[in-house]
N, C-alpha and C positions, 0 to 999 in steps of 0.2 A: 504494500500500500504506500503511495507517495506520502512524503512528509506532511504536505498541506492537508491531505485527507486524514492522516492520523491526528492532526491537530483538531480538525472538525469533529472527528469521532470522539476524541477525548473531551472536547467542550460539550458535546451533546450528552455524553455519559454523565458529566458533572451536573449539567442542568436537570437531567431526568432524575438523578439522585436527590437533588434538592426538592424537586416537586413531589417526588414519591415520599420523601421523608416527612414533608409537611402533611401530605395526605394521610400517611399511616398514623401520625401522632394526633392530628386534629380532626380531619374530615371523615376518616374511615368509620368511626363509631356512629356517624350520622346517617350513613348510607341506608341501612335497613329501616330505621324509624321513618326516614323521609319517604322511602318507597311505600311503606305501610300506610302512611298518611295519604299519599296521592292516590293510592288504590281505592280509597273510600269514595271517590267521585265516580258514579256510574255513567261515564261519558260515552254511551253508545249513541247511535244516530237518533236525532230528534229529541233527545233529552236535554233541552236547552238550558234548564236550570242547572243541571250538573255541569254542563260546559261552562256556564257563566261562573259558577262557584269555583271550579277548578282554575279558571283563568285568574280570578281574583287571588286565589291562594298562590298561584304560580308567580304572579307579578309581585306580591308581597314578599314571598320567600326569596325571589331573585334580588329584590332591593336590599333585603336584610343581608344577603351574601355580598353586597357591594357592587352589583351590576346595574347597568342602565337598562331600563325596560321600556318597550313601546308596544302599545296595543294597536295592532294593524288588522283589526277585524278577526277573520278566521285564523290569522297567523299572529303569534306572539313573538316579539323580538326580545332577546336577552343578550346584552353585549358587554364584552370585556375589551376595553380599548387597548390599542398597542401602546408601547412606551413612547412613541413619537407619532406626530400627526401624519395624515395622508398615507397611511400604511395600507398594504393589501389586506383583504378580508378573507379569513378562513371561516367557512360556514360549517356548523354542526346542525344536522336536520333530523328531527324526530316527529312523531305524531302523538298527541295526547288523547285521541279518541280510541275506542276499543270496539271489538266485535260484540254482537248481541249475545245474550246468554239465555238458556233455559234453566232457570234457577232450580227447578225440581230435579234436574239431571245431575246437579253438583252434589258432592258429598260434604261440602263446606260452603258457607256464604261467599259468593264471588266478589263482593265489594266490602268486605270487612277488614282487609289488609292483615290477615292472620300471619304470624311468624311462629314457626314451630319446626322441630326436627331438622333444622338446618336449611329450611326453605322459607321463602316469602310466597304466600298463597294468595291468588286473586287474579281476576281478569285484568290483563295488562302488565302483570309482573314481568313477563318477557317481552310483550308486544303491546306497548312500547314505553311503558311508564318506568320500568327498571332502567332502560337506557336514558330516559329523561333525567333521572336523578344522578346517574353516573356522569352524564355530561356536565350538569351543574357543579358537581363536586370536583371533577377534574379541572374545570375552569377556575374554581375557587382555590384549589391547590396551586395552580399555576400563578394565580394572582398574588397569593400570599408568600410564594417561595422567594420572591426578590429577583427572579430571572427576568432578563430583558426580553420583552416581547416585540418582535418585528412585525407581527400581524395583529390586527383586530380580530377577535373571535366573536362570531355572531351566531347564537343558537336560535334557530327558527323552529317554533313548535306549532305544528299544524293541528287541525281539528276535524278533518274530513277524509283522512286517508283510507279509513275502513268503509267509507260510503261512496260518495261520488267523486271525491278527490279533486275538486275544482278550486281549492283555496290557493294552491301555488300559481296556477295560471292567472288568477285574479290578482294575486299579490304582485306578480311581475308586471302588471299593467302600470303600476305606480311606484314600484320599488326596483332598484338594481339588484341583481343576484350577486352573491359573494363571488370573489375571484375564482374560488374552487371550494367544494364542500364535501364533507363526509356524511353519509346518510347512515345513521346508527339503527337500522331497522332490518337487519338480515343476519348474515353469518360471517364469521372469520374464516380464513385470514383476510380475504378481500373478494368481492363478487365481480367477476369480469364479464358475466352475461346474465341478463334477466329475460326470461321467456316472456312472450306476449300473453295478454289476458284477453281471451275471447269468451263471450257468453252467448250460448244458444238458448233461446226462449221459445218454446212451442206451446200454443194455446189451443184448448178445445173445450167444447161443452161436455157435460156429464151425461148427455142423452144416451139412451140405450139404442142398440141396432138389432136387426133380425139376426138370430143365431141360435145356438144350442139353448134349449129351454132349461132354466134354473128355477127353483122354488123361491128364490130371493133375488133382489136387485142390489147393485152396487151404487150407493148414493153419495159417497164422498171419498176423497183421498187427500191426505196432507203429509208433508215430510220436510224435515230440515229447517235450518235457521237462515242461512245465507249461502250464496254461490261459492264463497271461498272456504266453507267449512264442510268437511265430510259429514253427512247427516247421521246423527246418532238416534233418530227416532223417525218412524214412518208408520202411517195408520191407514187402514181401509175400513169403511163403515158399510155393513150389509144390512138390508131390510127385508124381512119376510114378506112375501107378496100379498097373501090374502089373510082373511080373518081366522084361518084354521090354526090349530096349535102348532107353533114353530117346532121344528125338529132339526136342531143344529148338530145332533150327535154324529151323523155320517161325515159332515165337513170337519168337525172338531177332531175326529179320528184321523182324517187325512192330514190335517195341519200338524197334529202331534207326531205323526209318523215321519214327517218330512225332516230331513237333515239340513238344518240351516248352515250357512257358511260359518266358519270358526269365528268366534268373537261376537256373534249376534245371538239374540234370544227372542223368544216369542211370548207374548202375553195375549190371551184371548179372553174377551169379556162378553159373554152372552147375557142379554138383558131383555127378556120377553121376546119381542119381535125384532130386536136388533142384535147385531153381533159386531163388536169392535175387535179388529185384528191389528195388533201393534207389534212391531219389531223394533228392538233396541240394538244399537251398535256402539261405536266409539267415534267421537268427533276427532278431527285433526285438521291441521292447515292443509288446504287442498293443493297449494303450490309447493310447499317446503317439506311436508311430512305426510303426504297422502298414503304412503305405505303403512304409516302408524294408525290409520283410521280403519274402521270397520263399518262399511256403508249399509245402513239400515234400509234405505230405499231400494237398493239393488237386491238385498236379501229378501225384502218383502215381495219384490217383483218376481223373484225365483219361486218363492213360496206359493204365490197365488196363480202361477201359470196353470191354465185350464180350469181354474176354480171361480172365475168371475165372468158374468154374462158379457156378451159383446156390447161395446159402447165406449164412452169416453174414459171411464176408469180403467177398463182393460187395455185400451189403446195407450194410456199413459204408462201403465205397468209394463206393457210389451216393449215400448220404446226404451224405458229405463233398463229393462233386462238386456236389450240389445246393446245400448250404449255402455252399459256396465259390464260387458263381457270381460274386460280387463281394465287396467288403470291407464292404458296408453292410447285408447281410441280405436282399437282394432274393430270393434263392433260397428263403428261409424265409417269403416273403410280407410282409416288413417293408419298407415304403417311407416310414416316418416321416421327416420333416425339419422343421427349425425355423430361422428366420433367425439366432437367437443360438446355439443349441446345435448346429446342424449336423445330421448324420445319426448313426445307429448306426455302430459299427465292430464287425465280427464276425470272430473268429479261429477257424477250424477247427483245433483245437489239438493234441490227443493221442489216441492209441489205446493203451490199456494194459490189463493183466490186471485183472480185478475182484478186489479184495482179499478178498472173501468166497468167490469161486469162481474159481480160476485157469484154469478151462476156458472162462470167458467173457471177452469183451473190452468195454471201455467207451470210447466216443467222447465226448470233451469238446469243447464249443464255448463259447467265451467271447463274450458280447455286452455291449458298453458302451451302455447304454440311455439315451435322452434323455427328458425330460418330453414329454407329460403321462402316458404309460402308467406305471402303478405296478407294483411287483413281483408282487402277486397277479394282476394283469391279464396281465402277461408270462408268468407260470407257466401260467395257464389257456390262453392262446393257444398256447404252445408244446406243451403237453400234448395239445391237440386236433390240432395240426399233426402230431405224431408218430403219434397214433392214426389219423388220416386216411391218413398215409403207409403205415402197416402194412396198412390195409384195401385200399389201392390197389395195393400192390406184393407183398404176401405176406410182408413182413418181420415179425419178431417182436421188435421193440425194446421194452424196458422203460424207461419214462420215469423220469427222476430229474433232480436239479439243485440249484442254490443260487439262491434268490430272496429274499435277506435284506437287500438294499441298495436305497437310493433316491438319486436325484441330490441334490447339495448345491449351492445357489446363494446368491450374495451380491448385495446392492444395489450397483451400480457407483458410486452416489453416497454410499455410506457413508463415515464418517470414516476408518476403517481403510484402505479401498481407495484413497481419494484420497491418504492420507498415504504409503502404500507406493508408489503411482505417482509421487508427487513425489520420494520418496527415490531411486527408480530413475532418474528423469530427472536429478536433481542429480549422481548418481554417474557416469552414463554420457554425459550430454549428449543423450540420445535420448528422445523422447516416444513411448511405446508404448501401445497399447490393452490393457485387461485381457483375459485369455485364458480360454477354455474348454478343459478337459482331459478326455481319455478315461481317464486314470489316476486311481485313487482313492488318497487319502492318509489319514493320521491325522486330518485336519481333519474327517472324517466321524464320528470317534469321540470326539474331545476337544472339549468345549464351547468356544465363542468362539475357534475356531481357523481360520486361513486359510493356504493354501499360497502360499509366497513364495520363488521360486527353488528350486534354485540353477543351473538350466540356462538358457542364453540362447536367444532365439527364432530366431536366424539359422542354426541348424544342427540336423540330426536328433538326437534324444535317443538315446544309446547304451545306456542301462540295459536289461538283459535280453538284450542282443545277445551273440553270440559275439564275442570279441576286444574286449570293453568297454574303452574308454580315455577319458581326460579331458584336454583341452589344458591345459597348465600356465598359459598366458596367460589362459584363461577362469577357471581357479581363482583366480588373483590378481585378476582383474576382478570376479568374484563376491564375493570377500572385500571389495572396496571398496564394493560395493552393500550388503552385509550390515552393514558398519561404519556406513554412512550411516543405514540404517534403525534399527539397534540403538541408536545414539547418539541419534537423534531421539526414539525412544519412551522409552528407559530414562533419559534426562535431563530429560524433560518431565513435565508434570502427568499424573495418572491420567486415562485416557480414559473418558469416560462414554458408555455405549451405543455402543461403537466400531463396531458393525455396522449402525448406523442413520445416516441422513443428518444 
């Protein structure tokens, strides 16, 4: 290593040691209590009071930590100024909103911020409120360490990432983006590819069609919470046809004899002339940890094959069964694969009422698409697939969806990627390869941004799961990695063309 490079490395090591020493002595004990506190705001979509309360808490807390705060509507800015004026800006980007929850499915209250057994428990502990507090305390440690900062650090806290994610585009209409940013909403060591997010939404009535005669009708079907969550619950409601004494016994015997997919279970509730058939599975993040889920909707579709009268409910189950043939889209005719990007991941996600017509049901399927297929090509392909399916089966699905996203990729030899890999290795002692993620982040919406942490690659990601929890040991370990990278970039010279070699 050249002498000048040795000097720089020595200076960085000294600076990191100062920042880490302050963190260990002063800030480290605050990490878990602060995460526990912020988890108590149930900031899922449309819970405006919780969002307002959390913002008030966040701005108050940031001011107490000595930062400048700005309420920019859906985005909250928290800033630590550089040691000199007119400095470049390093962004840290996270979101303060969370995925919805089915409280009854959790074994502990999702918004109580429980700390026990070496974990912080609660919705958002990993995605993304744990990283929010990690960022605040890393900035605080840098501020108090006495190290000269060549960059202003600006933490941007979004509020719509788990819903329509329009806050960053709106913010950029009136605000300049940081010179470069780290998005703390994915995995370590650094994410060099984010798959595209496609949504296939097919709508139908629940009307019956001529077919095999059954003594009962299928009157409703519901499943899942959101497209990005593997559904852990799915239900079909059957109604006995006439006034005669219902005889559910033959059907119940068939249901009980069926071998459900591993990790799913059946609950059937006969009640006079109605029968509720419910399958439970296990939720998981559809883009990052789909293998860790157990899809209740697909399991229900397999269970009910041949047991439901022809019509809308059976059509929805049949399509779910086809699309859920595997996790990669094979049932939809998708066999794309790439040596770097891997395969599609496909989540047969929800069945819900149509917001415009409560008598109709909408099946949503989330596809994490890889290059080279584009969004318009994906839309055209799936629209034809649904039309062909209708013609072949007699279903009457109306095609819809979201096709407004494209994959995001980075040069693995770029300055930023190499620098973040080096920071990760120095902090952990482990050399890891850069990663591809099925989860989309703000890096797709904020210029010159890349996802960096805060989840380690040696365990499944719990974001979007029922019973979301974050190991305290990993939170402290992640803080060390963040301090390493933050000190490296924020005390060094401005990076020129950071995403080029």
